[in-house]
C-alpha positions in Angstrom: 85.4 83.4 99.5 86.3 85.7 102.9 89.7 86.3 101.5 88.1 88.1 98.8 90.2 86.3 95.8 89.6 85.3 92.5 90.3 83.7 89.8 90.3 81.2 86.8 91.5 77.6 85.9 92.1 75.9 82.4 91.5 72.7 82.5 92.1 69.8 80.1 90.0 66.8 80.1 88.9 64.3 77.9 85.4 63.9 77.2 84.5 59.9 77.1 82.3 57.7 74.4 80.1 57.9 77.1 80.9 61.7 78.2 81.8 61.7 81.2 85.7 63.4 82.1 89.4 61.8 82.4 92.3 62.4 82.2 91.2 66.3 83.5 95.0 67.9 84.4 95.0 72.3 85.3 97.2 73.5 82.4 97.3 77.2 83.6 95.9 79.5 86.3 95.9 82.6 87.9 96.2 83.0 90.7 98.2 79.7 90.3 97.5 76.7 92.4 94.7 78.7 94.6 91.8 77.0 92.7 93.1 73.9 91.4 91.5 71.8 93.6 88.7 72.7 93.4 88.3 73.0 89.2 89.4 69.2 88.8 86.6 68.3 91.5 84.1 70.7 89.6 85.1 69.0 85.9 84.9 65.9 87.2 81.4 66.2 87.5 80.2 67.4 84.5 78.9 65.3 82.0 78.7 66.4 77.9 77.3 65.1 75.3 79.8 62.5 73.4 81.3 63.9 70.1 80.1 61.3 67.0 82.1 60.5 64.2 80.6 58.4 60.9 77.3 57.0 64.1 79.4 56.3 66.7 80.4 57.7 69.7 84.3 58.8 70.2 86.2 59.9 72.7 87.6 63.8 72.2 90.1 66.0 74.0 88.2 69.5 75.3 89.8 72.2 77.2 87.5 74.6 79.3 88.6 78.2 81.4 86.6 78.1 84.6 86.4 81.1 86.4 85.7 82.2 89.9 83.9 85.0 91.2 82.6 86.8 93.8 78.6 87.4 93.7 78.5 91.4 93.6 76.7 92.9 96.2 
């Protein structure tokens, strides 16, 4: 933030039957590698409502873009 950098990271991951995140990997980012670690740390803490098929929760692969923006003054 002190350097004034902004960017985004596209992360692919699996949402488990319990709604937790596993297998998170960076697919793409800009600027490259600057926010990757922060994005992976954040996405692993997220919780989702699991996908239900035939009345049972199942794991599903998903992607999410996480943006890193400075607050407007």
